[in-house]
N, C-alpha and C positions, 0 to 999 in steps of 0.2 A: 503493501498498500504505502505509495511515493511521497503524497502527499498532508501536512499534517495542516492540522484545521484546528484550531482555537474556537470555545463554544462557551458561552459561563457557566453553564453547568456541568463542564468537563471537556476533557480532551475527546478529538476524533480524528482517525482517518477517514482518505476515500481512496474508494477505488472506482477507474474509470470500466465503464459495460458497458456493451452495445449499445444501450440507448442511453446511455447517458454515465452521470457517477449516480456510486453509493457510497454514505457517509455512514461511520461508525461510529458512534457514540459509549465510551466509555469512562469505569470511572477510576482508573489505571491498576484492575487489575479484572473488570471483566466488560465483556461487552452489555452494552442494558438494550441497545435499539438500532436498528439503521432506520438512515434517509430516506429517501430519492434528492434529484435533485434539486427539489422545487422546496425540499427542506417537507414535506412530510413521511411523519413515522410509516416507516413499509413494515417495519416486524418490529417486537419488544423479547427479550429473553429474562427469565427468571432461572436465576442460581444457584447453587447448592450455598447456604453460609459464609463460607469460609474465601479467600484470598486464594483466587484462578481461581474457585471453584468449578464440579461440574451444570451444566447446563441443564437442567429441568422441565425447563417449560419453556416453547415460542409463539405467541399469536401472532396471525400470520393474512389481514384480509379479516374474516368472520371466525379464523378457523385456528386451530391451540392445537396445542401437539405437545406429550409429557409422555418425560421417561424418568426410568429407575434403573436405580445402581443397587450393587451389591455392596456387602459386603469391600470387597477385592476391588470393585468400579466401575464391573463391567456389567 
């Protein structure tokens, strides 16, 4: 992700994709959401409550996806 973006609520990264840019907002440990080129949130993530935690859910449009990890993280 080549460009760094400064945001009032945390740092971000941008990546060029077929139809434009995707901006990834993060809190220095976890990706929180993705925004499209107009700044609209396209995906929200929820992570396990620890630094660099596993993604436990994703909300994209009106669909939610959930993951469950066992004691060894698989």
